Every structure is written in C-alpha cells, then in structure tokens.
C-alpha positions in Angstrom: 16.5 -5.6 -10.8 17.2 -5.6 -7.1 14.4 -3.9 -5.1 15.1 -2.2 -1.9 11.7 -1.3 -0.3 10.2 0.8 2.5 7.0 -0.4 3.8 4.5 1.7 6.0 1.8 -0.2 7.7 3.3 -3.5 8.1 1.5 -4.1 11.5 -2.0 -4.0 9.6 -3.6 -6.8 7.6 -2.5 -5.3 4.2 0.9 -4.3 5.2 1.6 -7.6 6.8 0.6 -9.4 3.7 2.7 -7.0 1.5 5.8 -7.6 3.8 5.3 -11.4 3.6 5.4 -11.1 -0.1 8.4 -8.8 -0.3 10.6 -10.9 2.1 9.8 -14.1 0.0 10.6 -12.5 -3.3 14.0 -13.2 -4.9 14.3 -9.7 -6.3 13.5 -7.8 -3.1 16.9 -7.7 -1.4 16.0 -5.5 1.6 13.1 -4.0 3.4 12.8 -1.2 5.8 9.6 -1.1 7.9 8.4 2.2 9.3 5.5 2.1 11.8 4.3 3.2 15.3 4.3 -0.2 16.6 6.5 -3.5 15.7 5.4 -5.6 12.9 6.9 -8.5 15.3 8.7 -10.3 12.4 12.3 -11.1 12.1 14.0 -11.7 8.9 17.7 -11.4 7.5 16.2 -8.8 4.8 14.4 -6.8 7.2 15.1 -3.8 9.2 12.4 -2.0 11.4 12.2 1.5 12.8 9.5 2.2 15.2 8.7 5.9 15.6 6.0 7.5 17.8 5.5 10.4 15.3 4.9 9.5 11.6 4.0 13.1 10.9 7.7 14.1 11.5 10.2 12.1 9.9 13.0 14.5 9.7 15.1 12.6 12.2 14.8 9.3 10.1 15.8 11.0 6.7 19.4 9.6 6.8 17.9 6.1 6.8 15.6 6.5 3.9 18.3 7.0 1.2 19.1 4.1 -1.3 15.5 2.8 -1.5 13.8 2.4 -4.9 10.3 1.4 -3.7 7.8 2.3 -1.1 4.7 0.3 -0.5 2.4 2.4 1.6 -0.2 0.4 3.4 -1.0 2.5 6.2 -4.6 3.7 6.7 -7.7 3.9 8.8 -11.5 3.5 8.4 -13.7 6.6 8.1 -16.3 5.1 10.1 -17.0 7.4 13.2 -14.4 10.1 12.1 -15.2 13.7 10.9 -13.6 14.8 7.7 -10.8 16.8 9.3 -9.7 13.8 11.4 -9.9 11.3 8.6 -8.0 13.7 6.2 -5.2 14.3 8.7 -4.6 10.5 8.9 -5.3 9.5 5.2 -3.9 12.6 3.4 -1.5 14.6 5.6 0.3 11.6 6.9 0.7 10.0 3.4 1.8 13.1 1.7 4.3 13.9 4.3 5.9 10.5 4.0 5.6 10.7 0.1 7.1 14.0 -0.2 10.0 13.1 2.1 10.8 10.0 0.0 10.5 11.6 -3.4 13.0 14.3 -2.5 15.4 11.7 -1.1 14.8 9.0 -3.6 13.7 10.4 -7.1 14.2 7.0 -8.7 11.5 5.4 -6.4 8.4 3.7 -7.3 5.6 4.6 -4.9 2.5 2.2 -4.4 -0.3 3.4 -2.4 -3.3 1.2 -1.1 -6.4 3.2 -1.9 -9.8 1.7 -2.1 -12.6 0.7 -4.6 -14.9 3.7 -5.2 -12.3 6.4 -4.7 -13.4 9.6 -6.3 -10.7 11.1 -8.5 -12.9 14.1 -9.0 -12.7 15.1 -5.4 -16.1 16.5 -5.6 -18.4 13.6 -4.9 -20.9 13.0 -1.8 -18.8 10.4 -0.1 -16.2 11.9 2.4 -13.7 9.1 2.4 -13.9 8.7 -1.4 -13.0 12.4 -1.8 -10.1 12.4 0.6 -8.7 9.4 -1.0 -9.3 10.9 -4.4 -7.1 13.9 -3.3 -4.5 11.8 -1.8 -4.2 9.9 -5.1 -4.1 12.9 -7.3 -1.3 14.7 -5.1 0.8 11.5 -4.9 0.6 11.2 -8.7 2.2 14.8 -9.0 5.2 14.0 -7.0 8.5 13.6 -8.8 8.8 9.8 -8.2 10.0 7.5 -11.1 6.5 6.2 -11.0 3.6 6.2 -8.7 0.6 3.6 -8.6 -2.7 3.7 -6.9 -4.1 0.3 -6.0 -7.9 0.3 -5.4 -8.8 -3.3 -4.0 -12.3 -4.0 -2.9 -12.7 -7.1 -0.8 -9.2 -8.6 -0.1 -9.0 -12.4 0.8 -6.5 -12.6 3.6 -3.4 -14.8 3.8 -3.6 -18.1 5.4 -1.5 -18.1 8.6 -0.9 -14.4 9.1 -1.9 -12.6 12.3 -3.5 -9.3 11.3 -6.6 -10.6 9.3 -9.7 -8.7 9.8 -12.4 -11.1 11.5 -15.0 -10.1 8.8 -12.6 -11.0 6.0 -11.9 -14.4 7.5 -15.6 -15.0 7.6 -15.9 -14.3 3.9 -13.0 -16.5 2.8 -15.2 -19.6 2.0 -17.3 -17.4 -0.3 -14.2 -16.1 -2.2 -14.4 -18.3 -5.3 -18.1 -17.4 -5.8 -17.4 -13.6 -5.3 -14.6 -13.8 -7.8 -16.8 -15.6 -10.4 -19.7 -13.1 -10.1 -17.7 -10.0 -9.3 -14.1 -10.2 -10.3 -13.4 -6.4 -10.4 -14.5 -6.1 -6.7 -12.3 -8.8 -5.1 -8.6 -9.9 -5.1 -6.3 -11.7 -2.7 -3.6 -10.3 -0.4 -1.1 -12.2 -2.3 -2.1 -10.5 -5.4 -1.8 -7.1 -3.9 1.8 -7.8 -2.6 3.0 -9.2 -6.0 1.3 -6.5 -7.9 3.3 -3.8 -6.1 6.6 -5.9 -6.7 5.9 -6.4 -10.3 5.0 -2.8 -11.2 8.3 -1.9 -9.5 10.0 -4.2 -11.6 8.2 -3.9 -14.8 5.9 -0.8 -14.8 2.3 -0.8 -15.9 0.1 0.9 -18.6 -2.2 2.5 -16.0 -1.5 4.5 -12.8 -4.6 3.5 -11.0 -5.1 -0.1 -10.6 -8.5 -1.7 -10.1 -8.9 -5.4 -8.9 -8.6 -6.9 -12.3 -5.3 -4.7 -12.9 -4.0 -5.9 -9.6 -4.5 -9.6 -10.5 -2.8 -9.0 -13.9 0.2 -7.3 -12.3 0.4 -10.2 -9.8 0.6 -12.7 -12.7 3.2 -10.4 -14.4 1.0 -9.5 -17.3 2.3 -5.9 -17.6 
C-alpha cells in the first residue's frame, strides 16, 4: 500500500517523531505537513503549508485531496487553562480539521494522539480527560475509513530530534526500568510513529490503543 499522509503538529515533539518515521518508511510516498510554524525539515517526500489560522482551513481544501492518512499530533497541556480555552484548542480545532478531511477523503485513516487516562464517558472529574474523551468519541463518529485513538503515557523521545521535552529527556535513562514495571504506561516515540503507519496499512482490532497496543502495532502484530 502507498500511504499519502497529512500530519498536523510536526513542530512539536510527538509530531516531529511521527514525521521522522513517516519519511523513513518505504510505503509512505508523500507527506503534507500543516502547521502554524515550520517544522524546519526538508525532504523529497515532504510538502509543507504554514497557516496562521488552523480554525479555518477552507482556503487549503484543494490541497487536501488524494491523501489516505492523517496523523494528528497537535495538542496542548491543560495546565493553567480553563475548560473553555482547553476545549477550543483540543476539541474544536481537531474536529474542524477532521470534518474537513473526512468530507474530502472518505477513504482516509485518521490517527489521533490522545492520552493515557482519557475519559470515554465524558463525565469524570478531570477536565482534560473529559475533553479528550469527547474529542475521541466524536472523531470515531466521522465517516473515515477508520479512526484510531492512541493513548500513550510517558513517551521516550527519539535521539537526535530537536523538539524533545526537557523532562522527557531526563527520564530516558529510566526507560528500561519503567517499561519493565509499568509496560502499559510507557512507549517510545518510534513506536507511536510506526503504530500509526501500521494501522493505516493493516488496521487493528481496537479503535482505542493503549501503550501495549501501540507497541504491538509498531511491531506489525495486528
């Protein structure tokens, strides 16, 4: 299968890693990166569009056709944000992009970076988990070929990439221990990128992927 992928959030840690894996994979033949700032990467497979307003993609619709995957890695922390502000960034922006893409590319597989502890009931006490839960639930209602919600916990960064969070880099030496004692709470950034590519190629039995599912998909065990 030839994958033509749209990636949102490639200027962040997760998106940069997913883009790296996409560019090195033989079955990914082209990548369109959409963001508010440049990912600062040049590659023969890569085309980039920088736009100041991700809440209005109407002027870009002509560039979205012909893609069969979207890897949505754009997000923000809930720390210091009220629910309305967090929802606007996490839910409104994501669903606007997803609705546009599902209308233009019904044969698309959509992969969304969610988070460990997301609340599918949308009723819990944790604000961020409720908002993420509603985002997941409404993404899975859209008319994509398939939609997968990835819920990583701690993500070990990739060596050599620019966007790694400082706290994540500090924990890298502890990763083997963390993986031994809490394998469903940790995964690598390579795993996340490869899992997205493999569920696009091969599908998966679950629509919500926890860390152990992400690792399985990264190994091609689907």
